[in-house]
N, C-alpha and C positions, 0 to 999 in steps of 0.2 A: 445531379450527384450520384456517385456511385454507390454500390450495394455496400462496400466497406464502411462509406462514410454513413449512409443509413445507419448501418450497424451502432455506431455512436448514440443513436437515438432509440435505437430498437430493442437491444438485447436486454434479456432479464433472466432471473433467475428461476429455472424450468421447475423446481421442486415448491415454488412459491405461490401456489395456486390463488392465494388471497390478496397478493399486492395489486394494487390498482396499477392500469396501464400508465406506461410512461409518457410524458409530456407535460401540457401546462398544469402546475400545482393549483389546486383549488382554494387554497388558504388564504384568508384575507389579507391584505397588504398595506398595513398602515406605515410605511415608510417608503412607497413609491415615489412621493415627492417632497420628502425630507432631504435637506441639505447636506445632513452629517448621517451616516450609517455608524453605529457605536459598537464597537467589537470587544470581547474579552477573549483573554488567554489562558488554557488548562495546561500546565506543563511549560515553564518558561525557559528551558535550556534547549540545544540541539535545534531540529526541526522545527519545533514549535514557535521559537524565536525567529526562526529564517521566515516561515509563514507569515508571521505578525509582520515582520519586517516588510516583507512584499506587499501583503495585503495593505500596509498603510502608505505605500507610494501612490495609491489612487487617491484622486481629490474626493473630497468628502466623506472620508474615515476617520475614525477618531478610536485609541484604545482606553477605555473607561474602567477595566478590571483586569486584573493578576491573579491566577491561583496555581501555588506550587508547594510542596512538602518542605521545601527547602528555604527557609526564613531567610539566610543570608543571600541565597541566589535572587530569593522575590524582591528583597529591598534593593539590590542592584540594579535588576530590570526596571522598577517603577522610577529610580532616580533617572536611568537613561531615558526613559519616556519622557518625565517630567523635563530635562532637560533639552529634550529635540522639540517637546511641543507646548511646554508651558501647564500642561496639566497632569496632576499626578493621579494616575489609577489607583483605585481601591485595591487593596490586595487582601486575599483568603488562602488558607490550606485545606478548605473544604470546599469542594466541588458544590454541594448541596447549596450552602451558604452563597456561593458566589453565583449561584443561577436565580437566585431571587433577587436580583438587579432589574427591576421591571424595565429600566431604559436601554438594555442591553439587545441589541438585534440580532447578534450571532456571535457564537462560540468557535475557536480554535481548539482542537484538541491534540497536544502533542507529548501526551503521555506515553509510557511504556505501553506496549500491545495488550496485557492484560487487563488494563483498565477501560479500554477503547469502548467497548460494549456498554458498561455501565453508564459510562460519563456521555456517549452520544445519547442514550435512550433516555437520560434525564434530561438532558437540553431538550432534545425534541418535545418531550412532555411538558417542560417549561416555556415551550412556544417559541425556543430560538432557532435559528438556523444556524448549520454547523459545517465547519470544514474539518474532516477528520484523517488524519495520518494514516497511512497504510502500514502494514496491513490493516484492514479494519477491525480484525478481531485476532485472538489467539486460539480461535477453535472455529470449526464449521456451523457448529450449532448457535454459537453467538454471532456469527455473520448473518445467519437467515433471521434470527431473532431481531438485528438492527434493519434488516429490510422491511420487515413487517413493520417497525416502529417509526421507522420515516414515513411510509405510505399512510400508516394510521394517523399520524398526528400532521401530515399533510407540509412537511417542512421539507426546503431549500438544503440537500448535503452534497457537499461537495467533498470527493476521496481525492487523498493528495496523491493520486498516480498521475503525475501532471503532463507526460508526455502526451495524454488525450488533448493537451490544449497547444503543443510545440509546433509550430509550422515546419520544423525541420523534419520531424517524424512523418508528418503528414505529406511533406513533397515526396519523401522515400514511398510512402503507400499509394500515391498518385502514380509513381510508375510501376509499383505492384499490381495496380487495378489495370493498367494497360494489356495486361496480358502477355507482355513480350518475354517473361520468362517461360511461359508454358505453364501447363500445372506443376503445382507447388505439391510434391510428394513428401517432404520432408521439412521440418524447421528446427534448428537447433539455436538454444538460448542458453548464456551463460553469464557467472561471475567467476572471474579468476584473479580474484583481487591481490594486490600486495601487501595486504596487512594481516595479523593473526599471529606473528612469530612473537615470541617473548610474554604469554600470556601465562604466566607462571601462577602456580598453587599458593595461595596466601592464608594466613591462619584469619579465622572469624575475628571480629572486633567490636567494640562498641560503636554505635552509629555516630556520624559526623556531628558535633554540635549543631543545634539548631535545625536538625533534620528530623522530620515526623516519622519514621521508619515504619511504625505500624499502618499508618496512612498510605506509604509510597508500597507497603505488600499489597493491601487490599484483599482484593478477594483470593490472593494466592497464598500457598501454603505458609504457615507460621515456620520461622527458622531465623538462626542468628545474623546479624549484619554481617556481609562482607563484601569488601569494595569491588570484588570481581563481578558481582551480582548487581551493582549499582550503576547508574549513568549509563552510557552508551553500549558497556559490555553485557548489560542484562541480556542482549540479543541471544547470547549462547548459552541461554539457561531454558530448558523447555517449560518453567513454571509461569515464565515470563513472555517468550516468544519462540521462533522459528529457525534462530540463525540466519545464515545466507539466503537460505530457500524462502523465507517470508520476508527478507530484508530486501536484498538487491532484486530476487528472485520473482516476487510481487511485480515490480516495474517493469521487467523485461517479461514474464509471461503473460502480464497484461497487452503486450504490445503483438504477442504472438495471436491473444483470441480477438483484437481489434484485427490484424492483417488477416486472420484466417477464417472471419465470420464466425467464431466456435464461440461455446460456452463451458462444456464440460467435457472432461475423457471419458472414454468406455470403460478403459483399464489404465493402471499403473503400475511399474515396478521399478524397485532403487537397490542400488547396492552402492557402499562405500562405507566410510567410517573416520572415526579419530586416525589417519593413518600417517600424515605427515608429521603431526604433533601430539603423541600419543597421551602424554602426559602433562599435559596444559589443562588449565582450570576449567576448559569449556566442556559443556556435555553435547552439543551439536556437532554434525561431523565437520571436518574441514575438508574432506574430500566425498563428492557424490554425484554419481550419475544416475539420472530419473529416466525412464522411458514411458511416453504416454501413448496411448492408442486413441485418435480421435475419429476411428473411422475411415475418413477420406484422407487422412495426414498422419504422421507420426511426428513426434514433439520429441527431441532430447534436450535435456537441462544438464548442464554441468557447472560443478563448482568446487573452487581450490584454493583455499587459502594461501597466503605467501607468496603467490606467483607473479602475478601483474602483467599476465598476457592476455592477447584479445585476437581468438581466431578469426581469419580472414582481414581485420582491421589492424594489423599490425603497428600502423603508426599511433595507435592509441591504446592503452591498457584497459581501457572501462570496458564494464560488462556491455551485452548487445545481444544482438538475434539476426540470424541468417534464414532467410526464405531460399530452398534448394528447390530449384525447379528443372523443366527438361533443357531450359535452352541457355540457364545461367543461375547466378547465386547474386540475390540481393542482400548486404550485409549492412547493418545499421547498428551505432550506439548514439550517444550523447553528443558526440564530437563529431561526426560526420556519417557518411553513406555512401557506398558505392556499389557497382554492379561487377561482378566477375563472370566474364562470358565462358561458356562449354564449347568446345570443339567437336564438330563432326567431320569428317573426310576432310580435313585442314581447313573448315572453314568454320568462323565463327556464327553462332545461331542467334548471337544479339551482340549489341553494341558495347564496348568498353564505355565506362563511366568513372571518371576519375573520383576520388573524394569529393564529397560536398559536405561544406562545412557549416555548423550551426552557427547563426548569428545573432540568436536572439536568446531571450530568459524564459524558457518552458514555464518556470514557477511563476515568474510576473504574468504571464499570459493566463495561467491557471487561477492565480487569486484573482484578477482582472473579471476573470469569466465569472467567478462566486459572487464578485460585488453587482456585476451583473444581472444574474438570476435572482439575487435577494429582492432586487428593485422589480423586477419583470414576472418572477415566480415562475420561469421555467426552468424545467430540469438541467443543471449544469452539465460540463463536457464529461465528468465521471462521476456518474450515477451511483447509489449505492448498490445496486445490482452489479453494475460493472466491478465495483469493489468487492462485493460478493465472490464474483465468479473467478477474479486473478486470486483472491485469498483462497478458495476451495480450490484450486489446482495448487497451489503451494504446500496448503495443510496436506494434501493426499499425499504428495511426494515425501513431506516426512513421515506420515503414517506407514505408508509403504515401507521405507528406510525402518522404523523402527519396531514394525511387525517383521520383516521380512519375508513378507507376500507378496504376490501378484494380486492387488484388490482389482476388483470388478466393481464399479461405481454405476450404482441407481438413483440416477438426477432427480427423477419424478419422486421417488419414495426418501429420497436422500440418505442413502444408507449404502454401507459395503454389502453387496448382494453374498459374497463368496466365504469371506471371512470374518465371523461373529467377533474375534476379539479385537478387530480393527475399530468397529464401533464403539468401543470404548474411549478412542481419542477424538470422538465427534463433538463430547460434550463435557465441558469442565465441571470441577465438582469446587463450587466456592466457599471459602472459609467464611464461617459467621462472623459478624451478621449480615455479609453481603449475599442476596440470593439473585438467581437469572430471574428476569424480566419474564411476566407469564402473558403478557398481551392486553 
């Protein structure tokens, strides 16, 4: 096994000295020999539903509970499961009541980012294993708390950065491990997505009938309902998420960390803004270039809304990653990967590899790995520490953009060492009665 594959099981958050070592989880395992693993879902729209649907493809799984603030969608999903399985799940709009179901073994969390920390920690405290969507939290401090909670309660937690389970990405990294590219001096990652146009400003309104909007806000600041801040487009408002950087960015930046055996940058600087669509409703930037110094390599992240392009992989407009070495460039996205050789004295220093297509579902592999780890009590392919590190890199990029400063990051102390104003972004201020977990 190469050093980068070992990295999957060995990396952790350097600042969290209290976290127990990764490896076999010591919690008792009452479900090892049980025929059916019972799961519940919090947040039944979008990726939450996709994750549950993927998990239920595995033999010996059942959904026994659903939780959501939208009563109409909740009823729709419950009927879908009942039609498919013959068993109607219990339904809730309060995750705390949902977590009291004793026979529920695991929880999938597909809510907006600002809810992840509270719900994951509550689930761990209730003795549940958890599959939590990325980014694991809407702040670095919350991410650190989540690492501590997982290890305190000895739970199996899989973060939804599913490329970690995808053979397509691992085949590309096997080539990277071969050393054919020589020294990797820079890595580029990008999300030049084709959406983002027409996100017009609209007036505030009453919440849709059947939606418990106060519960949807949860720890976020109180404000009137606006449809732009609801459902998928919540991602473009700082109260709930971090735009493309913490959406697509977490996925691609995680692959940079995996490929380069890295955990945290030494410094970061960012430039960009609402340049393409200055008058639309979003708060987060539509255009952003972020440069990270990891010491032995540099990382450049770029994002463009409304573009639909992909550097190095023109045949696919998906976000991706490129490892730039002395001898060539390895470019990867979810659809394919290939090697672009460099020339020296008119001779190629590395072979030409045409695009290699992905032929499996990385998400299905990821949820299957979660189920396996529920039973064997081992750490899954994307541990909470890995989720924390990817979230850290993404949030630091956003903080550099929001402060306009080049930030020096001290990962041991968990602070920005050269710009005190940046540290105000590390920890959220929860709206009462919600409170940060204190361990």
